[in-house]
SESE-266106 format. One record per residue (C-alpha): y, z, x; residue number from 0; residue in one letter. Coordinates in steps of 0.2 Angstrom, whole numbers, plus 5000, padded with zeros to 4 digits. Each point is the difference from the previous one (the first is absolute). Example, Ala and Ser with C-alpha at 12.3 -4.5 7.8 and 13.67 -1.06 7.14 Angstrom:
% SESE-266106
{yy=4978, zz=5039, xx=5062, rogu=0, kolza=a}
{yy=5017, zz=4997, xx=5006, rogu=1, kolza=s}
***
This chain:
% SESE-266106
{yy=5000, zz=5000, xx=5000, rogu=0, kolza=m}
{yy=5017, zz=4995, xx=5007, rogu=1, kolza=q}
{yy=5014, zz=5013, xx=5002, rogu=2, kolza=n}
{yy=5014, zz=4998, xx=4987, rogu=3, kolza=i}
{yy=5017, zz=5007, xx=5003, rogu=4, kolza=k}
{yy=5007, zz=5008, xx=4984, rogu=5, kolza=v}
{yy=5018, zz=5005, xx=4998, rogu=6, kolza=s}
{yy=5004, zz=5014, xx=4987, rogu=7, kolza=i}
{yy=5017, zz=5008, xx=4994, rogu=8, kolza=n}
{yy=4995, zz=5018, xx=4997, rogu=9, kolza=l}
{yy=5016, zz=5003, xx=4990, rogu=10, kolza=d}
{yy=4995, zz=4987, xx=4987, rogu=11, kolza=t}
{yy=4981, zz=5000, xx=5001, rogu=12, kolza=t}
{yy=4993, zz=5017, xx=4996, rogu=13, kolza=p}
{yy=4982, zz=5006, xx=5000, rogu=14, kolza=i}
{yy=4995, zz=5001, xx=4981, rogu=15, kolza=l}
{yy=4987, zz=5014, xx=4998, rogu=16, kolza=y}
{yy=4985, zz=4996, xx=4988, rogu=17, kolza=t}
{yy=4987, zz=5012, xx=4993, rogu=18, kolza=d}
{yy=4993, zz=4987, xx=4987, rogu=19, kolza=n}
{yy=4997, zz=4982, xx=5000, rogu=20, kolza=i}
{yy=4995, zz=4988, xx=4986, rogu=21, kolza=n}
{yy=4992, zz=4984, xx=5005, rogu=22, kolza=i}
{yy=5000, zz=4984, xx=4989, rogu=23, kolza=i}
{yy=4989, zz=4985, xx=5004, rogu=24, kolza=v}
{yy=4999, zz=4984, xx=4991, rogu=25, kolza=n}
{yy=4996, zz=4982, xx=5005, rogu=26, kolza=t}
{yy=5017, zz=4997, xx=5008, rogu=27, kolza=e}
{yy=4999, zz=5015, xx=5012, rogu=28, kolza=g}
{yy=5003, zz=5019, xx=5001, rogu=29, kolza=v}
{yy=5015, zz=5011, xx=4995, rogu=30, kolza=v}
{yy=5002, zz=5018, xx=5007, rogu=31, kolza=l}
{yy=5011, zz=5012, xx=4990, rogu=32, kolza=d}
{yy=5004, zz=5013, xx=5012, rogu=33, kolza=v}
{yy=5005, zz=5016, xx=4991, rogu=34, kolza=m}
{yy=5006, zz=5018, xx=5002, rogu=35, kolza=q}
{yy=4995, zz=5015, xx=4989, rogu=36, kolza=r}
{yy=5015, zz=5007, xx=4991, rogu=37, kolza=i}
{yy=5000, zz=5019, xx=5003, rogu=38, kolza=g}
{yy=4986, zz=5010, xx=4992, rogu=39, kolza=p}
{yy=4998, zz=4987, xx=4986, rogu=40, kolza=t}
{yy=4987, zz=4987, xx=4998, rogu=41, kolza=n}
{yy=5014, zz=4986, xx=5000, rogu=42, kolza=q}
{yy=5002, zz=4988, xx=5015, rogu=43, kolza=n}
{yy=5014, zz=4989, xx=5005, rogu=44, kolza=r}
{yy=4997, zz=4983, xx=5009, rogu=45, kolza=i}
{yy=5009, zz=5000, xx=5016, rogu=46, kolza=v}
{yy=4995, zz=4983, xx=5006, rogu=47, kolza=a}
{yy=4990, zz=4985, xx=4993, rogu=48, kolza=r}
{yy=4991, zz=4990, xx=5013, rogu=49, kolza=i}
{yy=4991, zz=4983, xx=4996, rogu=50, kolza=g}
{yy=4989, zz=4990, xx=5011, rogu=51, kolza=m}
{yy=4986, zz=4987, xx=4999, rogu=52, kolza=s}
{yy=4982, zz=5005, xx=5000, rogu=53, kolza=k}
{yy=4998, zz=4994, xx=5018, rogu=54, kolza=d}
{yy=5014, zz=5010, xx=5006, rogu=55, kolza=h}
{yy=4994, zz=5015, xx=4991, rogu=56, kolza=a}
{yy=4983, zz=4998, xx=5008, rogu=57, kolza=k}
{yy=5008, zz=4999, xx=5017, rogu=58, kolza=r}
{yy=5011, zz=5015, xx=4996, rogu=59, kolza=f}
{yy=4985, zz=5010, xx=4995, rogu=60, kolza=l}
{yy=4991, zz=4996, xx=5016, rogu=61, kolza=k}
{yy=5014, zz=5004, xx=5011, rogu=62, kolza=r}
{yy=5004, zz=5016, xx=4991, rogu=63, kolza=l}
{yy=4982, zz=5006, xx=5002, rogu=64, kolza=g}
{yy=5000, zz=4996, xx=5019, rogu=65, kolza=e}
{yy=5016, zz=5010, xx=5002, rogu=66, kolza=i}
{yy=4994, zz=5015, xx=4990, rogu=67, kolza=l}
{yy=4983, zz=5000, xx=5010, rogu=68, kolza=l}
{yy=5010, zz=4999, xx=5016, rogu=69, kolza=k}
{yy=5012, zz=5014, xx=4996, rogu=70, kolza=s}
{yy=4985, zz=5011, xx=4994, rogu=71, kolza=e}
{yy=4992, zz=4997, xx=5018, rogu=72, kolza=g}
{yy=5016, zz=5004, xx=5008, rogu=73, kolza=e}
{yy=5002, zz=5016, xx=4990, rogu=74, kolza=i}
{yy=4982, zz=5005, xx=5004, rogu=75, kolza=l}
{yy=5000, zz=4996, xx=5018, rogu=76, kolza=s}
{yy=5019, zz=5005, xx=5004, rogu=77, kolza=g}
{yy=5001, zz=4983, xx=5010, rogu=78, kolza=e}
{yy=5012, zz=4986, xx=4996, rogu=79, kolza=k}
{yy=4990, zz=4984, xx=4997, rogu=80, kolza=v}
{yy=5010, zz=4984, xx=5005, rogu=81, kolza=v}
{yy=4997, zz=4984, xx=4989, rogu=82, kolza=n}
***
């Protein structure tokens, strides 16, 4: 995988916390409704909606799994693993 340089303005691009997600899949692709729970209620508010093709969703899932496994290994071993 090639290294991609990313520029981000931290003042205008906050990290949006999520504790719930709704995933919608149809013939056209995948939509992720990323949500936050509102206080001690059972209500959620959508903080972001992300749409992608099924092929992109599969690549996203594969890469996320790889990153999570790698981070678990780093936590257990205490050693930083380089890509």
